[in-house]
C-alpha positions as a Markdown table, in Angstrom:
| # | Residue | x | y | z |
|---|---|---|---|---|
| 1 | Unk | -32.5 | -68.1 | 91.4 |
| 2 | Unk | -36.2 | -67.3 | 91.2 |
| 3 | Unk | -38.4 | -69.0 | 88.6 |
| 4 | Unk | -42.2 | -69.3 | 88.2 |
| 5 | Unk | -43.6 | -72.8 | 88.2 |
| 6 | Unk | -47.3 | -73.2 | 87.3 |
| 7 | Unk | -47.8 | -69.6 | 88.4 |
| 8 | Unk | -46.0 | -69.8 | 91.7 |
| 9 | Unk | -42.6 | -68.1 | 92.3 |
| 10 | Unk | -40.1 | -70.5 | 93.8 |
| 11 | Unk | -36.5 | -69.9 | 94.8 |
| 12 | Unk | -33.8 | -72.5 | 93.9 |
| 13 | Unk | -30.0 | -72.6 | 94.3 |
| 14 | Unk | -28.2 | -72.3 | 91.0 |
| 15 | Unk | -29.3 | -73.3 | 87.5 |
| 16 | Unk | -30.9 | -76.7 | 86.9 |
| 17 | Unk | -31.8 | -78.9 | 84.0 |
| 18 | Unk | -35.4 | -79.7 | 83.5 |
| 19 | Unk | -34.7 | -83.3 | 84.8 |
| 20 | Unk | -33.1 | -81.9 | 87.9 |
| 21 | Unk | -36.0 | -79.5 | 88.5 |
| 22 | Unk | -38.5 | -82.3 | 88.2 |
| 23 | Unk | -36.6 | -84.4 | 90.7 |
| 24 | Unk | -36.3 | -81.4 | 93.1 |
| 25 | Unk | -40.0 | -80.8 | 92.8 |
| 26 | Unk | -40.7 | -84.6 | 93.2 |
| 27 | Unk | -42.6 | -84.7 | 89.9 |
| 28 | Unk | -42.8 | -88.0 | 88.0 |
| 29 | Unk | -41.9 | -87.0 | 84.4 |
| 30 | Unk | -43.4 | -90.1 | 82.8 |
| 31 | Unk | -46.9 | -88.6 | 82.3 |
| 32 | Unk | -45.9 | -84.9 | 82.3 |
| 33 | Unk | -45.2 | -82.2 | 79.7 |
| 34 | Unk | -43.0 | -79.2 | 80.4 |
| 35 | Unk | -42.9 | -75.8 | 78.7 |
| 36 | Unk | -40.5 | -73.1 | 79.5 |
| 37 | Unk | -41.5 | -69.6 | 78.5 |
| 38 | Unk | -44.4 | -71.0 | 76.5 |
| 39 | Unk | -42.1 | -73.4 | 74.5 |
| 40 | Unk | -42.7 | -77.1 | 74.9 |
| 41 | Unk | -39.6 | -79.0 | 75.8 |
| 42 | Unk | -39.1 | -82.5 | 74.1 |
| 43 | Unk | -38.5 | -85.2 | 76.8 |
| 44 | Unk | -35.3 | -86.2 | 75.1 |
| 45 | Unk | -34.0 | -82.7 | 75.8 |
| 46 | Unk | -34.9 | -82.6 | 79.6 |
| 47 | Unk | -31.3 | -83.6 | 80.5 |
| 48 | Unk | -29.7 | -80.8 | 78.5 |
| 49 | Unk | -32.3 | -78.0 | 78.7 |
| 50 | Unk | -31.4 | -75.5 | 81.5 |
| 51 | Unk | -33.9 | -73.6 | 83.7 |
| 52 | Unk | -32.5 | -70.2 | 84.4 |
| 53 | Unk | -33.3 | -67.1 | 86.4 |
| 54 | Unk | -36.7 | -65.6 | 85.5 |
| 55 | Unk | -38.0 | -68.6 | 83.5 |
| 56 | Unk | -41.7 | -69.4 | 83.5 |
| 57 | Unk | -42.1 | -73.1 | 83.7 |
| 58 | Unk | -45.4 | -75.0 | 83.2 |
| 59 | Unk | -45.6 | -78.6 | 84.2 |
| 60 | Unk | -48.8 | -80.3 | 83.0 |
| 61 | Unk | -50.4 | -83.7 | 82.8 |
| 62 | Unk | -52.0 | -84.3 | 79.5 |
| 63 | Unk | -55.6 | -85.7 | 79.7 |
| 64 | Unk | -57.7 | -87.2 | 77.0 |
| 65 | Unk | -61.4 | -86.9 | 76.7 |
| 66 | Unk | -64.1 | -85.5 | 74.5 |
């Protein structure tokens, strides 16, 4: 399947959960936020939310400042 992650098209085998995607991409989920198709995913839903063909995924690290 092809998805877009932070603006870059990547090809993956089969559908994955958000957790599986983060593991595959070697991203530490502790200090990350994930949105799929502009909808923020709650961390407690990472294990059950599927990433499917054509999804646009944004993985960001929140920062504070002012």
